[in-house]
C-alpha positions as CSV (number, residue, x, y, z in Angstrom):
1,M,63.5,-225.6,81.4
2,S,66.1,-222.9,83.1
3,I,68.2,-224.3,85.6
4,E,69.2,-227.3,83.1
5,S,70.4,-224.7,80.6
6,V,72.6,-222.8,84.1
7,R,73.6,-226.6,84.6
8,A,74.5,-227.9,80.7
9,F,76.5,-224.4,81.3
10,F,78.5,-225.2,84.3
11,A,78.9,-228.9,82.8
12,A,80.8,-227.6,79.9
13,H,82.4,-225.1,81.3
14,A,82.7,-225.3,85.0
15,P,82.1,-228.9,85.8
16,D,83.2,-228.3,89.9
17,L,80.4,-225.7,90.5
18,E,76.8,-226.7,91.2
19,V,73.3,-225.6,90.8
20,L,72.4,-225.7,94.7
21,E,68.4,-226.2,94.0
22,T,66.1,-225.0,97.8
23,E,62.9,-226.0,98.9
24,T,62.5,-222.2,99.8
25,S,62.4,-219.3,97.4
26,S,65.6,-217.0,96.3
27,A,63.6,-214.7,94.1
28,T,64.1,-211.8,96.0
29,V,67.8,-210.3,97.4
30,A,66.2,-210.9,101.2
31,E,64.9,-214.5,100.9
32,A,68.1,-215.6,98.6
33,A,70.5,-214.3,101.3
34,A,68.7,-215.4,104.2
35,T,68.2,-218.9,101.9
36,H,72.1,-219.1,101.5
37,S,73.2,-217.5,105.0
38,V,74.7,-214.7,103.5
39,E,74.8,-211.1,103.4
40,P,72.2,-209.4,101.6
41,D,75.4,-207.6,99.2
42,Q,77.2,-211.0,98.9
43,I,73.7,-212.0,96.3
44,A,75.2,-211.3,93.1
45,K,71.5,-209.7,91.2
46,T,71.9,-209.6,87.7
47,I,69.6,-206.8,86.0
48,A,68.7,-206.7,81.9
49,V,68.7,-202.8,80.9
50,K,68.9,-201.3,77.4
51,I,71.9,-199.6,75.9
52,G,70.8,-197.9,72.9
53,D,69.6,-200.0,70.2
54,D,72.1,-202.6,72.8
55,V,70.7,-205.1,75.6
56,A,73.4,-206.2,78.9
57,L,72.8,-207.5,81.9
58,I,74.7,-205.9,84.7
59,V,75.1,-208.1,88.2
60,T,75.7,-206.3,91.1
61,A,75.8,-206.5,94.6
62,G,72.8,-207.5,96.4
63,M,71.3,-204.2,97.9
64,R,73.4,-202.1,95.5
65,R,71.1,-199.3,93.0
66,L,72.5,-198.2,89.6
67,E,73.8,-194.7,89.9
68,N,72.5,-193.1,87.0
69,R,75.1,-190.4,86.8
70,K,77.6,-193.8,86.1
71,F,76.1,-195.3,83.8
72,K,75.5,-192.1,81.7
73,D,79.3,-191.6,82.1
74,R,79.8,-194.8,81.2
75,F,77.4,-195.4,78.3
76,G,75.8,-191.9,77.5
77,I,72.3,-192.5,77.9
78,K,70.5,-193.1,81.4
79,P,69.6,-196.9,82.0
80,R,66.5,-198.2,80.8
81,M,65.8,-201.8,82.1
82,L,63.9,-203.8,80.4
83,D,60.0,-205.3,81.7
84,A,59.9,-208.3,82.8
85,E,58.4,-210.5,79.6
86,S,61.8,-208.9,77.3
87,V,64.3,-210.0,80.4
88,V,62.7,-213.9,79.8
89,A,62.5,-214.1,76.2
90,L,66.3,-212.3,76.7
91,T,67.8,-214.5,79.4
92,S,65.3,-217.7,79.3
93,H,65.3,-217.1,82.9
94,P,62.6,-216.2,85.0
95,V,63.0,-213.1,87.3
96,G,63.5,-213.9,90.5
97,G,65.9,-216.3,89.0
98,V,68.7,-213.9,85.9
99,C,72.0,-214.7,85.7
100,P,74.5,-214.5,82.8
101,F,74.8,-218.2,82.6
102,G,73.4,-220.4,79.8
103,L,71.9,-218.0,78.0
104,P,69.9,-218.9,74.6
105,A,72.4,-216.0,72.6
106,P,75.5,-214.1,73.6
107,V,74.2,-210.8,76.0
108,K,77.2,-208.2,76.8
109,V,77.5,-208.7,80.7
110,Y,78.9,-206.0,83.0
111,C,80.0,-206.8,86.7
112,D,80.0,-204.2,89.3
113,V,82.9,-204.0,91.2
114,S,80.5,-203.9,94.1
115,L,81.4,-207.7,93.2
116,K,84.9,-207.2,94.5
117,N,83.9,-206.2,98.3
118,Y,83.3,-210.2,98.8
119,E,85.3,-214.0,98.1
120,I,81.6,-215.3,96.8
121,V,78.7,-213.7,96.0
122,V,75.8,-216.1,95.3
123,P,74.2,-215.7,91.7
124,A,70.4,-217.0,90.8
125,A,71.0,-220.1,87.9
126,G,67.9,-220.0,86.7
127,G,65.1,-220.3,88.7
128,T,63.6,-218.8,91.7
129,N,65.1,-221.1,94.2
130,A,68.5,-222.0,92.5
131,A,71.9,-220.6,93.1
132,V,75.6,-221.2,92.7
133,K,78.5,-219.5,95.7
134,V,81.1,-218.6,93.2
135,A,84.3,-216.1,93.3
136,P,83.1,-213.3,91.5
137,E,86.3,-213.1,89.1
138,R,85.9,-216.2,88.2
139,M,81.8,-215.6,87.5
140,A,82.7,-212.8,85.5
141,A,85.6,-215.1,83.3
142,L,82.9,-217.3,82.8
143,V,80.9,-215.2,81.4
144,D,83.2,-212.8,80.0
145,A,82.3,-209.7,81.5
146,E,83.6,-206.1,82.1
147,W,84.1,-204.7,85.1
148,A,82.9,-201.2,85.9
149,D,81.4,-199.0,88.8
150,L,78.0,-198.2,87.6
151,C,76.2,-198.7,91.3
152,Q,75.9,-195.9,94.3
């Protein structure tokens, strides 16, 4: 189970972090913000993209969108999102619960600088009703992410 892989990741790398499972869905930014009583931009959404022949996860503030020009300046190509089936295959997490934690294999992760506007962000935790509260710098360190300016 996907939430269990995230719990195992935290048990090994950050035992003080707790997966928060809720009765309500947090599959969308609006649902997650309401469920966790935070601003929508504090939701750290994870997007799976193709970068040439590679794939990567980009974690960004909830209401931000990838900016094609910034992405192309950084990677030399336009962003192409993975379809839902490919996202599940890559991460083992369902769409709405995708996060950079507890992945079945290493994946390059980029954290957008928009996350640095908050002391605490709330990424999903492997399920559509699971999340974790964490400082953005710590989240990036836990998954060996690279900071990038990729959003509007």
